[in-house]
DOPA-734488 format. One record per residue (C-alpha): x, y, z; residue in three letters. Coordinates in steps of 0.001 Angstrom, whole numbers, plus 500000, padded with zeros to 6 digits. Example, Ala and Ser with C-alpha at 12.3 -4.5 7.8 and 13.67 -1.06 7.14 Angstrom:
REM DOPA-734488
512300495500507800ala;513670498940507140ser;
REM end
This chain:
REM DOPA-734488
499990499995499985unk;502819502372500832unk;504440501793497414unk;501135502223495652unk;500451505478497495unk;503965506746496581unk;503403506034492907unk;500095507856492995unk;501737510857494655unk;504559510859492059unk;502026510667489252unk;500078513552490804unk;503269515639491199unk;504300515105487608unk;500849516175486358unk;500608519362488326unk;504174520518487623unk;503538520060483908unk;500232521924484393unk;502117524729486119unk;504497525001483190unk;501530525198480822unk;500186528158482792unk;503554529893482563unk;505417529837479244unk;505270527245476539unk;507251526579473395unk;505529525919470106unk;507428524598467071unk;506685525986463650unk;507623529226461865unk;506440532853462096unk;503581533973459868unk;504402536395457010unk;504865539935458316unk;506661543278457940unk;508053545717460510unk;509054543119463121unk;511859543575465626unk;514774541209465112unk;517895540941467337unk;520544538357468319unk;520519536982471880unk;524180536145472603unk;523373534487475982unk;521370531672474324unk;523038531966470886unk;519799532560468957unk;517885535166466960unk;514817536717468546unk;511838538068466513unk;509004540075468065unk;505806541514466625unk;505307542841463126unk;502366543852460913unk;500201542349458136unk;497364543398455880unk;494184542202457571unk;492031543164454629unk;490555545956456757unk;493725547882457357unk;496927546886459076unk;496895544241461773unk;499748543542464168unk;501324540554466044unk;502420540351469674unk;504192536999469386unk;507845536206470043unk;509881533689468048unk;513402532363468312unk;515625530935465540unk;518016528451467070unk;520226526056465115unk;518192526730461965unk;514790526001463622unk;512024528466464461unk;509988528023467605unk;507472530361469280unk;507774531284472985unk;504245531900474347unk;504051534329477232unk;501457535416479670unk;502087539173479477unk;504434541388477491unk;504092544290475004unk;500872544478473036unk;500813544011469307unk;502800546489467208unk;504885546924464076unk;507544549390462821unk;508599549950466409unk;512196550256467739unk;514046547152469026unk;517669546580469981unk;519781544241472073unk;522310544924474844unk;524959542265475408unk;526062544173478481unk;522643543972480141unk;521435540687478593unk;518222542257477397unk;516373543366474347unk;514605546804474479unk;511347547596472636unk;510212551186472306unk;506907552623471138unk;504929552722467928unk;501725551782469727unk;499203554228471104unk;499557558003471491unk;501368560337473842unk;504542559130475554unk;505948555923474070unk;506205552781476159unk;509485551045476930unk;509807547279477493unk;512772545081478324unk;512993541382477562unk;515455539606479894unk;517020536795477917unk;518349535087481096unk;515112535094483060unk;513205535020479748unk;510436537374480733unk;509104540847479839unk;509147543949482030unk;507670547323481322unk;509904550070482615unk;508542553536483374unk;511320556146483193unk;510717559686484538unk;511194561077481043unk;510416559395477729unk;510292560285474091unk;506941560760472451unk;505430557856470526unk;507130557142467209unk;507912554394464728unk;510542553728462049unk;513326555471463957unk;516966554442463752unk;517747552444466943unk;520726550479468022unk;522931549667471053unk;526263551421471335unk;528577548899472996unk;531356551472473551unk;529203553639475809unk;526616551128477044unk;523528553005475858unk;520864552635473127unk;520771555495470598unk;517579556488468719unk;517308558985465897unk;514416560325463871unk;511186558382463227unk;507626559319462499unk;505212560358465212unk;501438560889465226unk;501861563015468316unk;504560565502467289unk;503123568163464931unk;506238567872462726unk;505572564106462339unk;508954563309460788unk;511601563845463499unk;515292564587463820unk;515663564125467571unk;518508562214469066unk;517722560213472268unk;519690557748474374unk;518312555091476735unk;520439553679479560unk;518990550231480552unk;521222550265483667unk;519320553239485119unk;516151552963483044unk;516587556561481884unk;515883558309478588unk;517808561515477745unk;517385563835474769unk;520822564905473562unk;520350568121471410unk;523497567917469236unk;524375571021467265unk;524365569177463904unk;522395566112462992unk;520990564237459954unk;517837565588458345unk;514382564645459561unk;513843561101458391unk;512108557836459113unk;512654554280457872unk;516390554739458369unk;518638551985459737unk;521184552286462554unk;523939549737463364unk;526954549515465678unk;530307548624464084unk;532025546816466998unk;535288546386465021unk;535809550139464528unk;533593551221467511unk;531441553498465448unk;527674553906464984unk;526432554135461397unk;523050555513460234unk;522047555182456546unk;519004555711454373unk;515581556972455297unk;512487558789453921unk;512561562560453981unk;509488564816454538unk;510067566590451267unk;507540564796449103unk;507353561617447080unk;510751560283446088unk;512710562190448700unk;515024559600450250unk;518383559860451991unk;521590558184450765unk;523987559879453238unk;525952557975455817unk;526153559440459282unk;528047558464462458unk;527110559511466018unk;529498559710468936unk;527671559746472329unk;530791560788474265unk;531044564108472404unk;527358564287471368unk;528283564934467767unk;526998563664464426unk;529449563374461509unk;528660563021457827unk;530759560276456322unk;531558561135452703unk;532192558256450241unk;533046558201446561unk;530472555487445720unk;527323554758447640unk;524098552663447120unk;521112554300445486unk;518909556248447981unk;516143554248449764unk;514332553651453041unk;512961550561454880unk;516096548746453752unk;517515545725455613unk;520804546543457408unk;523040544630459812unk;526669544528460890unk;528642541359460282unk;530926541110463344unk;533283538556461727unk;533615540174458309unk;533757543659459909unk;531315545069457313unk;527825546526457220unk;525411544505455030unk;522526546334453258unk;519787544610451249unk;516775545965449337unk;514438548668450514unk;512077551163448838unk;513813553412446316unk;513029557009445277unk;510853555717442422unk;509918552311441014unk;509600548872442519unk;511346547506445561unk;515127546966445373unk;516791543559445676unk;520466544578445635unk;523152543697448204unk;525842546125449358unk;528731545946451842unk;530291548937453671unk;533835548775455096unk;534371551653457544unk;538152551082457756unk;538419551547453967unk;535409553947453869unk;534182551989450857unk;530853550709449603unk;530779547712447247unk;527915546017445556unk;527743542237445713unk;526535540448442596unk;524509537476443802unk;523159534742441492unk;520569533827444128unk;518994536239446661unk;515760537096448381unk;513049538682446246unk;513051542492446102unk;511431543755449292unk;511319546314452040unk;510612546737455783unk;511715543390457167unk;514229542277459814unk;517883541458459413unk;520520540588462063unk;523871538975462360unk;523654535461463843unk;526928534865465694unk;526164531173466221unk;526350530423462514unk;528517533324461382unk;526016534690458851unk;523485537454458448unk;519816536287458743unk;516909538003456953unk;513229537493457614unk;509964538795456114unk;509103542192454831unk;506884543583452030unk;507207542203448517unk;505263543198445339unk;502068545209446033unk;502827545289449788unk;502360541553450213unk;503974540360453393unk;506708537693453126unk;507409534903455620unk;510645533355454300unk;514069533278456011unk;517359533786454156unk;521023533818455238unk;523923535701453769unk;527540534671453826unk;529513537929453655unk;532835536235452948unk;531500534293450002unk;529018536962448969unk;526199534389448704unk;522512534336449764unk;520843530995450601unk;517350530002451832unk;517465528945455469unk;516322525373454530unk;519416524956452295unk;521782525662455134unk;523290522914457314unk;523485524854460525unk;524671521984462759unk;524838522158466510unk;526227525187468342unk;529254525080470657unk;527144526864473235unk;524514524142473621unk;525340523824477306unk;524164527415477963unk;520545526350477981unk;518981524873481097unk;517377522126478978unk;513854523483479495unk;513860526620477401unk;511768529598478413unk;510006527894481359unk;510009530309484359unk;510280529042487906unk;506841530601488543unk;505344527661486614unk;507140525147488834unk;506021526893492046unk;502507527077490765unk;502576523373489997unk;503921522556493444unk;501238524678495057unk;498571522738493223unk;500196519518494252unk;500106520486497912unk;496435521416497543unk;495547518115495938unk;497530516142498423unk;495766517855501323unk;492363516760500089unk;493596513408498620unk;492271514202495146unk;493122511311492878unk;494117512385489349unk;
REM end
C-alpha cells in the first residue's frame, strides 16, 4: 500500500508541475507567419535570433502581432508568454549584450511611448517607466552602442509630434532605466525608415538611408556616424554609395567587419533587391553580385547570427505590399545568399548554455507545486 500511494503521489506531482509549466510559458514549434516591420535581434546568451511583433494586411487595414519567436540552430519556435508588450509593428528594438536584454520602444498608442525590456536570462518581459520618455514614434533608427553602454535612437515618424517626421537624438540607459534627449548642434535631416547599426570592429555607429518629409521620392543616401561621448553627428563622405532608399535591411557582420545592406524602397519604381557591403576602415561601399538572393522587398528584419557566422533576413513587404514569411542567410565572405532550409547549421558550441527546459520560468514550477500541495491535502486522485 505504501508503494502504491507513493506511485500515485509521484503521478500527481508530475501532472501538476507540467500543468504549472503550461500556465507559465510554453514553446511551440513552427515558423512565424508572414509579416513586415518586426523587431529582430541576436541573443548572445542563448546563441539565437529573437523576433518580436510585426504587421500584416488584415484586409481591413493593418493588423499586428504580439508574438515572440526564436531561431536556434536553423529551427524556428514560438515562445508563448502570459504578458508582454501588446501588438505593434515598425517599432524600435535593439539588444544589449552588456545587460542581457532586448529593448522595445513605442509605435503603439499615443502620447509618451512605452519602453519594454526582455530579459534573455530570466526570459520574461518587464515594462519600465522612466521619469522622462520620448513621444510615441515608429521607424526610427535604433541600436545599442557597445562602447558607451546605451541605446541611441534617431528620427522616426510620430502621430503626436506636429512635425511628424523627427530629427531628435535620444539615448536610453538600461542600467538606470533613463531616457535623455541629447540636442546635438548638427544632425542628419528629419527622416524615418532609416537603419542604425553599431560597428564593433571600429567602435562607430552608422546610420544610413531613410524617407525625408520633402515629398514623394525624397530619400536619404547619406551615411552618418554619432558619437555619444562628444554628442556629435558626423557626415561620412564616400566616393560610391548605394542608390537612395528607406525601409532597407541593414546589419553589421561582426566577423567580416562590414555593414550589410539589402533591398528597400527606392526613390521611384519597385522595391530593390540589391546587396551592398560597407567597410568603415576603407570607407568604401561595394555592391555584391549574387546569383541567388531574396526577392526584392522592404521593411523586414535582418540581424547577424553569431552562432552560425552569417546574416539572417526574415519577412518584409514584396510586390504590392504583400508580406513575406521566408528566411534567408547571407555569407559575407563568400558573397552568397541561401534560403534557410538549404543551410546545414549544425549544433552550436554553446549548447550547454541552455537549462534544457527553454523559456519555462520558475513561477510555473512553484504554481505546479502549490497545486500539488492542495491536491495532496484533500487526497484528490488524478
